[in-house]
VEXLOVO-896256 format. One line per 10 residues: number of its first residue (from 1); for each residue x, y, z of C-alpha. Coordinates in nm, 4 decimals. Layout:
BEGIN
NUM	X/Y/Z  ... .
REM end
This chain:
BEGIN
1	1.8382/-4.7886/-4.4368  2.1290/-4.5970/-4.4506  2.0217/-4.3990/-4.7557  1.6752/-4.3391/-4.5005  1.8917/-4.2238/-4.1716  2.0468/-3.9458/-4.4130  1.7139/-3.8123/-4.5345  1.5945/-3.8385/-4.1582  1.9338/-3.6156/-4.0752  1.8838/-3.3913/-4.3652 .
11	1.5013/-3.3203/-4.2913  1.5985/-3.2698/-3.9245  1.9197/-3.0277/-3.9901  1.7293/-2.8279/-4.2493  1.4797/-2.7803/-4.0035  1.6510/-2.6514/-3.7348  1.8695/-2.3919/-3.9835  1.5830/-2.2663/-4.1339  1.5041/-2.0120/-3.8846  1.8184/-1.8743/-3.8827 .
21	1.8089/-1.8577/-4.2420  1.4600/-1.6515/-4.2490  1.6018/-1.4423/-3.9560  1.9161/-1.3304/-4.1116  1.7862/-1.2758/-4.4709  1.8836/-0.8840/-4.5435  2.1120/-0.8569/-4.2560  2.4168/-0.6685/-4.2587  2.7432/-0.8674/-4.1174  3.0429/-0.7672/-4.0594 .
31	3.3523/-1.0569/-4.0624  3.7014/-0.9411/-3.9771  3.9855/-1.2050/-3.9398  4.3536/-1.1617/-3.8782  4.6205/-1.1987/-4.0977  4.7077/-1.5125/-3.9476  4.4221/-1.6738/-4.1338  4.5719/-1.6174/-4.4476  4.9071/-1.7340/-4.3333  4.6833/-2.0686/-4.2211 .
41	4.5830/-2.1455/-4.5800  4.2148/-2.0987/-4.4549  4.1308/-1.8333/-4.6810  3.9924/-2.0204/-4.9666  3.7835/-2.2354/-4.6886  3.6654/-1.9030/-4.5565  3.5390/-1.7335/-4.8387  3.3846/-2.0094/-4.9367  3.1590/-2.0045/-4.6398  3.1371/-1.6056/-4.6794 .
51	2.9933/-1.6401/-4.9992  2.7440/-1.9194/-4.9298  2.6113/-1.6395/-4.6758  2.6049/-1.4183/-4.9447  2.3509/-1.6190/-5.1526  2.1838/-1.6568/-4.8416  2.0887/-1.3144/-4.8647  2.2880/-1.1863/-4.6107  2.4637/-0.8345/-4.6368  2.8489/-0.8913/-4.5902 .
61	3.1386/-0.6318/-4.4968  3.4717/-0.7812/-4.4939  3.7522/-0.7072/-4.2755  4.1130/-0.8392/-4.3046  4.4322/-0.7787/-4.0971  4.7730/-0.8118/-4.2207  5.0087/-0.8226/-3.8824  5.2314/-1.1073/-3.9786  5.2156/-0.9997/-4.3481  5.3832/-0.6599/-4.2448 .
71	5.5917/-0.8459/-4.0005  5.7059/-1.0647/-4.3034  5.7578/-0.7662/-4.4948  5.9822/-0.5633/-4.2175  6.1871/-0.9087/-4.2486  6.2464/-0.8684/-4.6029  6.3783/-0.5093/-4.5546  6.6005/-0.6079/-4.2425  6.3793/-0.3193/-4.0259  6.3005/-0.4091/-3.6952 .
81	5.9351/-0.3569/-3.5720  5.8507/-0.1301/-3.2900  5.6118/-0.1958/-3.0375  5.4359/0.0164/-2.7729  5.1928/-0.1654/-2.5189  5.1282/-0.4038/-2.8047  5.0270/-0.1449/-3.0819  5.2598/-0.0926/-3.3793  5.4730/0.2213/-3.3766  5.4555/0.2950/-3.7595 .
91	5.7186/0.4968/-3.9253  5.7478/0.5395/-4.2720  5.9038/0.2279/-4.3442  5.6345/0.0098/-4.1443  5.3872/0.2103/-4.3298  5.5451/0.0949/-4.6450  5.5193/-0.2314/-4.5500  5.1799/-0.2342/-4.4466  5.0781/-0.0586/-4.7837  5.2742/-0.3604/-5.0036 .
101	5.0818/-0.6221/-4.7290  4.7087/-0.4716/-4.7695  4.7735/-0.4723/-5.1403  4.8951/-0.8103/-5.1702  4.5961/-0.9625/-4.8876  4.3426/-0.7613/-5.1473  4.4084/-0.8928/-5.4494  4.4574/-1.3024/-5.2429  4.0724/-1.2145/-5.1316  3.9328/-1.0888/-5.4276 .
111	4.0776/-1.3932/-5.5966  3.9147/-1.5959/-5.3708  3.5622/-1.4716/-5.4307  3.6047/-1.4740/-5.7737  3.5892/-1.8767/-5.7784  3.2564/-1.8472/-5.6443  3.0888/-2.1373/-5.4778  3.2704/-2.4663/-5.6533  3.1078/-2.7744/-5.7114  2.7867/-2.6502/-5.6543 .
121	2.5147/-2.4502/-5.8996  2.6711/-2.1409/-5.8044  3.0494/-2.2210/-5.9236  3.1854/-1.9142/-6.1244  2.9060/-1.6669/-6.0241  3.0070/-1.3137/-6.0470  3.0759/-1.2152/-5.6545  3.1479/-0.8855/-5.6592  3.3777/-0.7812/-5.4194  3.4491/-0.3889/-5.3967 .
131	3.7148/-0.1959/-5.1793  3.8072/0.1814/-5.1828  3.8812/0.4851/-4.9330  3.5624/0.4101/-4.7068  3.7790/0.4835/-4.3497  3.8560/0.7962/-4.2754  4.1327/0.7944/-4.0038  4.3941/1.0276/-3.7519  4.6769/0.9597/-3.5581  4.7004/0.8196/-3.2271 .
141	4.9487/1.0521/-3.1503  5.1615/1.0432/-2.8535  5.1131/0.8075/-2.6105  5.3061/0.7676/-2.2455  5.5487/0.9975/-2.4039  5.5995/0.7708/-2.7002  5.5012/0.9320/-3.0476  5.3145/0.6180/-3.2778  5.3941/0.8166/-3.5833  5.1564/0.7051/-3.8479 .
151	4.9859/0.4871/-3.6351  4.6478/0.6018/-3.6826  4.2490/0.4944/-3.5199  3.9595/0.5137/-3.7105  3.7772/0.8578/-3.7290  3.4681/0.7768/-3.9841  3.3981/0.4906/-4.2105  3.1268/0.5924/-4.5317  2.9108/0.4076/-4.4238  2.6859/0.6365/-4.7026 .
161	2.8942/0.4897/-4.9621  2.9130/0.1636/-4.8334  2.5467/0.1085/-4.8226  2.4320/0.1108/-5.2074  2.7172/-0.1370/-5.2864  2.5613/-0.3741/-5.0138  2.2400/-0.3234/-5.1463  2.3205/-0.4019/-5.5189  2.4316/-0.7219/-5.4191  2.8025/-0.6669/-5.4052 .
171	3.0717/-0.7123/-5.0509  3.2893/-0.4745/-4.9204  3.6169/-0.5292/-4.8196  3.7828/-0.2949/-4.6037  4.1776/-0.3530/-4.5127  4.3589/-0.1986/-4.1749  4.4340/0.1593/-4.3707  4.2493/0.4487/-4.3473  4.2994/0.8160/-4.5121  4.2858/1.1603/-4.3357 .
181	4.1369/1.4535/-4.5226  4.4638/1.5770/-4.6347  4.5530/1.2612/-4.7979  4.7733/1.0796/-4.5455  4.7811/0.7326/-4.4973  4.7754/0.5824/-4.1621  4.8048/0.1947/-4.0167  4.5198/0.1388/-3.8258  4.4311/-0.2460/-3.6142  4.1517/-0.4616/-3.8178 .
191	3.9719/-0.4617/-3.4611  3.9347/-0.1052/-3.4678  3.8079/-0.0676/-3.8052  3.6131/-0.3814/-3.8016  3.3808/-0.1913/-3.4812  3.4110/0.1344/-3.6825  3.2450/-0.0264/-3.9316  2.9936/-0.2378/-3.7596  2.8417/0.0948/-3.5758  2.8499/0.2995/-3.8871 .
201	2.6558/0.0665/-4.0724  2.4501/-0.0487/-3.7528  2.5238/-0.3877/-3.8881  2.2936/-0.6876/-3.6756  2.6401/-0.8505/-3.6178  3.0232/-0.8533/-3.5630  3.2113/-1.1544/-3.6168  3.5732/-1.2013/-3.5148  3.7074/-1.5323/-3.7013  4.0591/-1.5365/-3.5333 .
211	4.3553/-1.6917/-3.3950  4.2650/-1.7560/-3.0637  4.1479/-2.1021/-2.9055  3.7976/-2.0829/-2.7704  3.7914/-1.8536/-2.5136  3.7502/-1.9932/-2.1033  3.7311/-1.8170/-1.7490  3.9853/-1.8804/-1.4509  3.8400/-2.1763/-1.3882  3.8836/-2.3260/-1.7538 .
221	3.4826/-2.3214/-1.8478  3.4321/-2.2616/-2.1830  3.2499/-1.8962/-2.2221  2.9719/-1.9523/-2.5002  2.8198/-1.5981/-2.3899  2.8443/-1.2967/-2.2237  2.6715/-0.9474/-2.2308  2.8252/-0.6647/-2.2588  2.8706/-0.5950/-1.9152  3.0004/-0.9535/-1.8342 .
231	3.2689/-0.8947/-2.0969  3.3753/-0.5828/-1.9069  3.3875/-0.7928/-1.5968  3.5920/-1.0381/-1.7177  3.8425/-0.8250/-1.8609  3.8734/-0.6035/-1.5689  3.9840/-0.9769/-1.3986  4.2831/-1.0293/-1.6447  4.2378/-1.3565/-1.6452  4.2262/-1.3908/-2.0323 .
241	4.5403/-1.4688/-2.2797  4.6220/-1.1262/-2.4138  4.5102/-1.2000/-2.7679  4.1711/-1.3057/-2.6491  4.0961/-0.9588/-2.4307  4.2268/-0.7778/-2.7254  3.9024/-0.9380/-2.9535  3.7180/-0.9404/-2.6369  3.7875/-0.5710/-2.5245  3.6678/-0.4687/-2.9186 .
251	3.3199/-0.6674/-2.9405  3.2222/-0.5475/-2.6212  3.3018/-0.1976/-2.7308  3.0726/-0.2695/-3.0715  2.7937/-0.3840/-2.8842  2.8304/-0.1081/-2.6168  2.8026/0.1127/-2.9464  2.4788/-0.0614/-3.0588  2.5673/-0.3796/-3.2265  2.3271/-0.6434/-3.0895 .
261	2.5758/-0.9168/-3.1112  2.9667/-0.9917/-3.1960  3.1130/-1.3002/-3.1900  3.4462/-1.4382/-3.1482  3.5277/-1.7240/-3.3568  3.8463/-1.9456/-3.3760  3.9334/-2.0673/-3.7247  4.0780/-2.3438/-3.6324  3.7433/-2.5326/-3.6606  3.6236/-2.6099/-4.0248 .
271	3.3681/-2.3959/-4.1258  3.3170/-2.1891/-3.7397  3.1262/-1.9405/-3.9256  2.8789/-2.1283/-3.9853  2.8573/-2.3671/-3.6929  2.8564/-2.0158/-3.4677  2.5669/-1.8434/-3.6818  2.3548/-2.1392/-3.7399  2.3592/-2.3561/-3.4364  2.2097/-2.2645/-3.1047 .
281	2.5285/-2.3074/-2.8947  2.7993/-2.2281/-3.1857  3.1568/-2.3327/-3.1732  3.2789/-1.9380/-2.9981  3.2234/-1.7130/-2.7633  2.8973/-1.4836/-2.8601  2.8781/-1.0762/-2.7015  2.4740/-0.9279/-2.6647  2.4257/-0.6109/-2.5904  2.1862/-0.7100/-2.3691 .
291	2.1356/-1.0359/-2.1327  1.9918/-1.3026/-2.3654  1.8304/-1.5017/-2.1328  1.4991/-1.3643/-1.9897  1.2342/-1.4883/-1.7378  0.8863/-1.3572/-1.8156  0.5190/-1.3723/-1.8865  0.4210/-1.5452/-2.2095  0.2648/-1.3643/-2.4940  0.0569/-1.5429/-2.8282 .
301	0.4229/-1.5649/-3.0111  0.4851/-1.8074/-2.7309  0.2308/-2.1142/-2.8140  0.4491/-2.2625/-3.0416  0.7434/-2.3008/-2.8051  0.5072/-2.4163/-2.5213  0.4066/-2.6705/-2.7350  0.6980/-2.7616/-2.8401  0.8543/-2.7962/-2.4660  0.5701/-2.9902/-2.3747 .
311	0.4154/-3.2357/-2.6587  0.7065/-3.4950/-2.5556  0.5816/-3.4778/-2.1906  0.2118/-3.5251/-2.2749  0.2954/-3.8081/-2.5436  0.4497/-3.9900/-2.2099  0.1891/-3.9030/-1.9375  0.3888/-3.6913/-1.7554  0.1521/-3.3875/-1.8536  -0.1882/-3.3685/-1.9168 .
321	-0.2362/-3.3166/-2.2951  -0.3436/-2.9281/-2.4214  -0.3963/-2.8590/-2.7472  -0.3140/-2.5369/-2.9452  -0.6559/-2.3526/-2.8737  -0.6633/-2.4125/-2.5101  -0.3181/-2.2844/-2.4704  -0.3794/-1.9773/-2.7026  -0.6919/-1.8838/-2.4665  -0.4934/-1.9415/-2.1374 .
331	-0.1629/-1.7938/-2.2487  -0.1629/-1.4967/-1.9698  -0.1455/-1.7880/-1.7054  0.1694/-1.8541/-1.8891  0.5274/-1.7756/-1.7763  0.8485/-1.8717/-2.0076  1.1982/-1.8844/-2.0153  1.3124/-1.7309/-2.2797  1.6717/-1.7417/-2.3998  1.8131/-1.5662/-2.7545 .
341	1.3997/-1.6222/-2.8722  1.4160/-1.9909/-2.7644  1.1261/-2.1261/-2.5420  1.3399/-2.3191/-2.2735  1.1112/-2.3618/-1.9967  0.7708/-2.2589/-1.9473  0.4914/-2.3006/-1.6233  0.1257/-2.1812/-1.5691  -0.0340/-2.0014/-1.2673  -0.4082/-2.0873/-1.2610 .
351	-0.6251/-1.8840/-1.0389  -0.9059/-1.9681/-0.7946  -0.9755/-1.6068/-0.6195  -1.2526/-1.7147/-0.3899  -1.0217/-1.9137/-0.1784  -0.7488/-1.7469/-0.2183  -0.5481/-2.0741/-0.4024  -0.3635/-2.0627/-0.7198  -0.2292/-2.4006/-0.8860  0.0638/-2.4443/-1.0653 .
361	0.0763/-2.6428/-1.3516  0.2657/-2.7460/-1.6779  0.6281/-2.6952/-1.4988  0.8807/-2.7501/-1.7889  1.2008/-2.7452/-1.8586  1.3949/-2.8282/-2.1587  1.5959/-3.1901/-2.0778  1.8876/-3.0385/-2.2065  1.8950/-2.7665/-1.9627  1.8118/-2.9371/-1.6671 .
371	1.9706/-2.9690/-1.3557  2.0321/-2.5807/-1.4158  1.8065/-2.4340/-1.2033  1.5764/-2.3384/-1.3997  1.2649/-2.5034/-1.2627  1.3298/-2.3311/-0.9126  1.3675/-2.0380/-1.0786  0.9977/-2.0643/-1.2536  0.8731/-2.2201/-0.9723  0.9999/-1.8980/-0.7105 .
381	0.8616/-1.6749/-1.0359  0.5555/-1.8312/-1.0317  0.5342/-1.7942/-0.6365  0.5943/-1.3834/-0.6573  0.3145/-1.3716/-0.9132  0.0564/-1.5864/-0.6555  0.1592/-1.3583/-0.3635  0.1609/-1.0599/-0.5703  -0.2104/-1.1399/-0.6532  -0.3350/-1.2232/-0.2904 .
391	-0.3022/-1.5665/-0.2973  -0.2337/-1.7275/0.0248  -0.1836/-2.1192/-0.0977  -0.0398/-2.2652/-0.4007  -0.0894/-2.6217/-0.5051  0.0029/-2.8725/-0.7399  -0.0835/-3.2214/-0.9071  0.1767/-3.4406/-0.9908  0.2107/-3.8001/-1.0605  0.5723/-3.8232/-1.0968 .
401	0.7830/-3.5550/-0.9419  0.6423/-3.4988/-0.5538  0.9711/-3.5294/-0.4344  1.0810/-3.2654/-0.6148  0.8154/-3.0146/-0.4783  0.8212/-3.1732/-0.1155  1.1852/-3.0859/-0.0944  1.0305/-2.7307/-0.1827  0.8091/-2.6521/0.0698  0.5139/-2.8093/-0.0217 .
411	0.3496/-3.0999/0.1767  0.0699/-3.3703/0.1061  -0.2805/-3.3016/0.0672  -0.6047/-3.4210/-0.0331  -0.8716/-3.3894/-0.3155  -1.0619/-3.2557/-0.0703  -0.8037/-2.9384/0.0181  -0.8659/-2.8548/-0.3567  -1.0888/-2.5510/-0.4622  -1.4069/-2.6304/-0.5208 .
421	-1.4152/-2.5807/-0.9062  -1.0744/-2.7713/-0.9155  -1.1942/-3.1094/-0.7035  -1.4919/-3.1447/-0.9840  -1.2165/-3.1119/-1.2950  -0.9666/-3.3851/-1.0952  -0.9015/-3.6443/-1.3210  -0.9545/-3.9921/-1.0900  -0.8050/-4.1770/-1.3789  -0.5069/-4.0252/-1.3347 .
431	-0.4658/-4.0049/-0.9502  -0.2152/-3.7310/-0.9143  -0.0786/-3.6086/-0.5829  -0.1824/-3.3392/-0.4426  0.0475/-3.0948/-0.3008  -0.0129/-2.7708/-0.1056  0.2613/-2.4671/-0.0417  0.1642/-2.2303/0.1856  0.2498/-1.8762/0.0465 .
REM end
């Protein structure tokens, strides 16, 4: 019995992740993590997870941070770190510490990837990770009268040199150090390098694996997704902790620069990168270059999603059964709520122009997101479509949800109030209630 349950769970899991695997193959992900992740001992696990992404055909660019390691090197030299508004002022001594930290981290990261995927058929597989002088930088300069010395910002990422490495199946490692055309070395922020790399490479995703907890708004509600515009608004409210706001600022910048999705994922959760990428809700905050949810007219590509949504209600008798061919023929009548490629709600508008009436049918919302107002939004959308087409009455036939419609302006009617053609199609065995709303 237990074996059967595990088998069912495995099949369900595999079916749920397969669309993501298909969608991500050949895509470019820039994955950035702070030095705190290495200090916490989480590098081997992350290397394992990123190796798995590589094995699935995802092109991976890695950017590491080094703040705690630099601070550690400064302490060994009895040198006090200096900051201005959270940005390190890099003098010659601090730069030597940054170079020492970056070199050590590079070796640790290369070692972590050299073991392949332990305890799998891919153990000891040759995963090549390449680093080099891919980042061109310039000095930050003087800000508020403070000279930041050898602290720099990214000027260019050599995407034309990185792409062939990714095409050949290698991983690319970028450190928070950049070089000027005259041979100077500058200390950069990991976030700046990661955003610049993601934009230059036209990456599909930028993923920050962070030391910060799950992001929450001023009311304490977890923030799972935002558009870049919404992220800017939250930053202006200044309700986030400084570290979280710092990551969000750069994630929003990446989306504004053309990266479709940026993710901020706490590394405290085991396998957080995989959970964020291969589950719909994820475990972090996703920022998108546009609003992920749309209420729109359906297309032929939505037929499968509509069927998956309505089949449980057809099975229990709530809805009249519709086959795939029927929905394909009538797809122009449907409207859907699309959330990041998944259909979460639908409704259809069937016209009866002679009587200036229309029927709303197949109003369905995914049970997981009910009570969030999606049914109301679909109803309003259908009403707008009906008015725009010149209809004066909207009617529904229902066996179980009459109360919901009555609360929204529908009134009881009879079969005789229906259009003639609809009267002939009325199913007397179902004995559906007829409700009408004047538009």
